[in-house]
C-alpha angles and dihedrals in degrees: 000000000000088000091052092051093048091049088050093049093045090051093046088051096048088049089057089061102036097050096051090046089058092049090049092053088066092040099066092057092051092045089049092052091048090048091047093048091046092048093052090048095052096050102121095228098042108113151131095314093051126082118191136176136161140206119217119208108177101307095330116103131204114198116213137181143058132292134188098218130046091221090063091055092050096043092050095048091047095047096047090048089055093055117111113256095020117132123182117001117207114192113209095158114135118219104218111237119255113262131158091204092053089049090054095050092048088055091048094048091046093055091042092053104036097029089076128083087233100062107016092101089068090063093053117110133026094292114040117212090225114068122193117213118188125182125160092344093307117123125209122185113209130178143051134306133178102246146358093266093060090048090054094046090051091050095046093045092052090049091055093063111105117239095027113131099195142352123213114190111207093162112141125214115241106241111228095194 
């Protein structure tokens, strides 16, 4: 009987270590994603005219997207590489080419979108939820909005800016479920 009790207690004790270890195996990936996301959001030059994403494969990170300033690309790559638990960092961030006409279009689209009472709330705070990418006169809207109507308003607003060749609406609708 003592042996059965000992074995039972031993199994319970091992279970206390094994189960949390399984839960912890999933936790580092979630923690790494959170750390990477927070690191990107805290880069000083990251803003409305930048669009960044990443892929996590184990502890290796691939950085994706477009930035307006080369310093943003360098800073993001450097900061992510310094995070605890990060392995190899592959930097696939595109630095958008210098262009006065694209800069003018960025400003016009920004004013068109955020100068209205419908969408101004998306520009509030240090990191807007709508990002405006302009390359060669082509506009891409990235980010998250509350509903389909706001997505359409943003798309239509960007299309009204003179000089734009095309508008791609990649805005995602925030799920409330």
